[in-house]
LUMRODO-350711 format. One record per residue: residue in one letter; x, y, z of N, C-alpha, C in turn. Coordinates in pm, 1 decimal, m for minus. Layout:
REM residues N
KEKOL  residuo       n_x       n_y       n_z      ca_x      ca_y      ca_z       c_x       c_y       c_z
KEKOL        A         X         Y         Z         X         Y         Z         X         Y         Z
...
REM end
This chain:
REM residues 64
KEKOL  residuo       n_x       n_y       n_z      ca_x      ca_y      ca_z       c_x       c_y       c_z
KEKOL        M    8223.8   10659.6    8290.8    8340.9   10623.4    8323.7    8306.2   10781.1    8470.3
KEKOL        K    8394.0   10639.5    8534.1    8354.8   10702.7    8712.3    8510.1   10780.9    8727.7
KEKOL        W    8552.0   10852.5    8823.1    8618.7   10904.7    8864.1    8709.1   10864.3    8900.5
KEKOL        T    8758.4   10705.1    8930.3    8817.0   10596.2    8994.4    8850.5   10525.2    8809.6
KEKOL        D    8804.5   10592.9    8720.3    8836.2   10495.5    8574.9    8971.8   10612.3    8525.5
KEKOL        I    9078.2   10665.3    8583.7    9175.8   10709.1    8591.4    9256.7   10665.6    8395.5
KEKOL        H    9271.6   10570.2    8421.1    9311.3   10524.3    8272.5    9210.5   10564.6    8154.5
KEKOL        D    9122.7   10568.9    8153.5    9015.1   10555.4    8033.4    8987.2   10748.5    8067.2
KEKOL        I    8973.7   10797.3    8139.5    8963.2   10940.6    8179.9    9052.5   11000.4    8061.6
KEKOL        T    9231.0   10950.2    8129.0    9364.6   11018.6    8077.2    9391.0   10995.9    7943.4
KEKOL        I    9283.7   10868.8    7886.1    9308.1   10875.4    7751.9    9221.0   10960.5    7659.9
KEKOL        E    9128.3   11023.0    7723.9    9031.7   11064.9    7669.6    9095.4   11238.2    7674.4
KEKOL        L    9167.9   11260.4    7797.8    9216.5   11377.8    7768.3    9282.4   11392.2    7683.4
KEKOL        S    9361.1   11305.8    7648.8    9511.2   11316.0    7563.3    9438.7   11329.6    7453.1
KEKOL        D    9317.7   11278.2    7379.3    9260.3   11323.4    7257.3    9161.2   11417.3    7288.2
KEKOL        T    9123.5   11475.0    7349.7    9043.3   11644.9    7368.0    9116.6   11731.4    7384.3
KEKOL        H    9215.2   11746.9    7438.9    9300.7   11833.6    7487.3    9455.0   11794.6    7438.3
KEKOL        P    9522.0   11774.8    7330.9    9658.0   11710.6    7274.9    9720.6   11812.1    7268.1
KEKOL        D    9683.4   11951.5    7283.8    9806.1   12034.9    7220.1    9850.0   12115.6    7427.3
KEKOL        V    9791.1   12037.2    7508.6    9808.9   12105.2    7678.1    9919.8   12025.6    7732.3
KEKOL        D    9924.0   12103.0    7809.6   10109.2   11985.6    7899.5   10034.0   11983.7    8027.3
KEKOL        P    9989.0   11855.4    8052.8    9930.5   11848.0    8195.4   10033.0   11939.7    8347.1
KEKOL        L   10128.7   11906.1    8276.2   10220.1   11946.1    8436.9   10145.4   12123.2    8418.0
KEKOL        R   10147.7   12183.7    8354.3   10059.0   12320.5    8375.7    9882.5   12366.3    8361.3
KEKOL        V    9832.4   12196.7    8369.5    9680.8   12214.6    8412.4    9644.3   12228.7    8616.4
KEKOL        N    9605.9   12368.9    8638.0    9555.2   12361.0    8737.0    9429.2   12258.9    8726.7
KEKOL        F    9390.0   12239.0    8890.6    9331.5   12112.2    8952.2    9147.0   12159.5    8939.0
KEKOL        V    9146.1   12345.8    8946.4    8973.3   12335.8    8870.2    8974.9   12295.1    8727.7
KEKOL        D    9029.9   12338.7    8667.0    9064.1   12309.7    8473.5    9033.0   12179.0    8416.7
KEKOL        L    9099.6   12120.4    8552.4    9120.0   11929.7    8491.3    8978.3   11920.9    8559.4
KEKOL        R    8912.5   11935.8    8678.0    8841.5   11854.0    8697.1    8686.2   11934.3    8650.2
KEKOL        K    8654.7   12055.6    8571.0    8597.0   12075.3    8490.4    8619.5   12024.5    8376.1
KEKOL        W    8746.1   11988.4    8295.7    8750.9   11902.3    8171.3    8707.9   11783.3    8217.0
KEKOL        V    8747.2   11658.3    8324.6    8702.0   11575.1    8317.6    8537.9   11567.1    8325.6
KEKOL        M    8462.1   11632.3    8423.2    8318.8   11668.7    8385.5    8284.5   11670.5    8272.7
KEKOL        D    8350.9   11722.6    8181.4    8276.1   11749.6    8064.2    8301.0   11662.0    7953.6
KEKOL        L    8388.1   11581.8    7972.4    8386.8   11421.6    7927.0    8275.1   11380.4    7816.4
KEKOL        P    8210.5   11334.0    7737.4    8081.7   11282.7    7713.3    8049.4   11123.7    7744.1
KEKOL        E    8185.4   11053.0    7798.5    8178.1   10899.8    7899.4    8131.8   10902.7    7989.3
KEKOL        F    8220.4   11046.2    8083.0    8152.4   11037.0    8183.3    8080.9   11134.5    8264.9
KEKOL        D    8043.0   11005.0    8351.0    7917.1   11008.0    8429.3    7939.4   10965.2    8632.8
KEKOL        D    7971.2   11045.1    8691.4    7994.2   11034.5    8848.8    7944.6   11157.1    8916.4
KEKOL        D    7959.4   11177.5    9075.9    7919.0   11246.4    9134.2    8046.9   11368.2    9102.3
KEKOL        P    7997.2   11469.6    9058.6    8149.4   11557.3    9126.8    8194.9   11606.6    9269.6
KEKOL        E    8125.6   11599.0    9363.0    8135.0   11560.2    9509.1    8196.2   11438.2    9483.2
KEKOL        R    8246.5   11330.0    9432.2    8348.2   11215.4    9476.9    8408.1   11248.6    9448.1
KEKOL        C    8490.5   11365.1    9385.7    8648.5   11395.4    9336.9    8694.6   11453.8    9427.7
KEKOL        G    8804.5   11389.6    9451.3    8901.9   11519.5    9586.8    9068.6   11536.9    9495.7
KEKOL        E    9096.9   11610.0    9598.7    9232.5   11595.7    9527.5    9312.6   11550.6    9511.4
KEKOL        K    9299.5   11415.2    9590.6    9427.0   11317.6    9515.5    9361.0   11251.9    9456.2
KEKOL        I    9292.5   11244.1    9437.8    9176.1   11164.3    9256.6    9216.2   11265.6    9116.8
KEKOL        L    9216.7   11386.3    9130.2    9253.1   11479.6    9068.5    9436.7   11460.9    9050.6
KEKOL        E    9505.7   11510.1    9135.8    9659.9   11440.1    9161.4    9693.7   11305.1    9051.2
KEKOL        A    9619.7   11195.0    9103.9    9609.9   11046.5    8993.8    9625.9   11080.1    8832.6
KEKOL        I    9473.5   11167.8    8855.0    9455.2   11136.7    8703.2    9542.9   11270.6    8626.7
KEKOL        Q    9630.8   11390.1    8653.7    9738.4   11483.4    8620.1    9841.0   11387.7    8621.2
KEKOL        A    9861.2   11298.6    8703.2   10006.6   11213.7    8678.2    9995.6   11102.1    8562.1
KEKOL        A    9839.9   11041.9    8556.5    9914.4   10900.2    8468.8    9881.9   10993.6    8302.6
KEKOL        W    9801.1   11135.1    8334.6    9845.2   11196.7    8165.8    9981.8   11263.0    8165.1
KEKOL        I   10043.2   11274.9    8220.8   10164.1   11296.6    8232.8   10285.9   11198.2    8180.3
KEKOL        E   10248.6   11054.8    8225.0   10295.2   10958.2    8181.4   10230.2   10924.3    8067.5
KEKOL        E   10106.7   10943.6    8026.0   10094.6   10868.3    7911.1   10112.4   10980.3    7777.8
KEKOL        N   10185.2   11122.1    7827.5   10261.0   11147.1    7715.8   10339.0   11204.1    7710.1
KEKOL        E   10403.2   11104.1    7788.4   10599.1   11072.3    7761.2   10612.8   10953.6    7630.3
REM end
């Protein structure tokens, strides 16, 4: 998985952190959680605020 695999990341985050409200997750934790996913394999430097915002928005939508 790469940073651009937003949909796959969102599904994995929902499965890994089912009791977490994505609206309350700060970007530092979100970035770490994504990098800790077993299937994730991308350069941490390729991640910016826009990617984290997209992941968070997709995660919120996934939970609705």
